[in-house]
C-alpha positions in Angstrom: -19.0 16.8 84.5 -21.1 19.9 85.3 -19.4 23.2 85.8 -19.5 24.1 89.5 -19.5 27.8 88.7 -22.5 27.5 86.3 -25.3 29.9 87.4 -23.0 32.1 89.5 -22.6 35.8 88.6 -19.3 36.6 86.7 -16.3 37.3 88.9 -15.7 41.1 88.8 -12.3 42.6 89.3 -11.3 46.2 90.0 -8.8 48.0 87.9 -5.8 47.0 90.0 -6.8 43.3 90.0 -7.7 43.4 86.3 -4.3 44.9 85.4 -2.5 42.3 87.4 -4.6 39.5 85.8 -3.6 40.9 82.3 0.1 41.5 83.3 0.0 45.2 82.4 0.2 48.3 84.5 -2.8 50.0 86.0 -2.0 53.1 84.1 -2.0 51.2 80.8 -5.3 49.6 81.5 -6.7 53.1 82.4 -5.4 54.5 79.1 -7.0 51.6 77.2 -10.3 52.5 78.9 -9.9 56.2 78.0 -9.1 55.5 74.3 -11.7 52.7 73.9 -9.0 50.1 72.9 -9.3 47.9 76.0 -11.6 45.3 77.4 -15.3 45.8 78.1 -15.8 47.2 81.6 -18.7 48.0 83.9 -19.3 51.2 85.9 -21.2 50.5 89.1 -21.6 53.2 91.7 -18.5 55.0 90.5 -16.4 51.9 90.5 -14.9 50.4 87.3 -15.2 46.6 87.2 -14.1 44.0 84.7 -15.5 40.6 84.3 -12.9 37.9 84.0 -14.6 36.6 80.9 -14.3 40.0 79.3 -10.6 40.2 80.1 -10.1 36.7 78.6 -12.1 37.6 75.5 -10.1 40.8 74.9 -6.8 38.9 75.1 -8.1 36.2 72.8 -8.4 38.8 70.0 -4.7 38.8 69.6 -4.2 35.1 69.8 -2.2 33.8 66.9 -0.4 30.6 65.8 2.5 32.3 64.0 3.9 35.7 63.2 2.4 35.3 59.7 -1.1 34.4 60.9 -3.4 36.7 58.8 -6.6 35.6 60.5 -5.5 36.9 64.0 -7.2 40.0 65.3 -5.3 43.0 66.6 -5.1 44.3 70.1 -4.3 48.0 69.7 -1.9 50.0 71.8 -3.2 52.3 74.5 -3.4 55.4 72.5 -5.9 57.3 70.3 -6.6 55.3 67.2 -6.2 56.7 63.7 -9.3 56.8 61.4 -8.0 53.7 59.5 -7.5 51.8 62.8 -11.0 52.7 63.9 -12.4 51.2 60.7 -10.3 48.1 61.3 -12.0 47.2 64.6 
């Protein structure tokens, strides 16, 4: 069955909507944006917008099957990264 949304532009969310989608506070999402540890965003006419696909991709980085899953990526906290953490990205 064909995807009915194929060919449509990505759904863009403002910071408040994106934070709600992710289940985090607006302030935490803003900090992630400031420190470069968060999802990809777009700046259009002074507005910060997030594509749903980018939010899903960012959360998928931390997906794991167990606590010992060594292949899983790491979603960093909303704070400045250390030099070692920056190299890990």
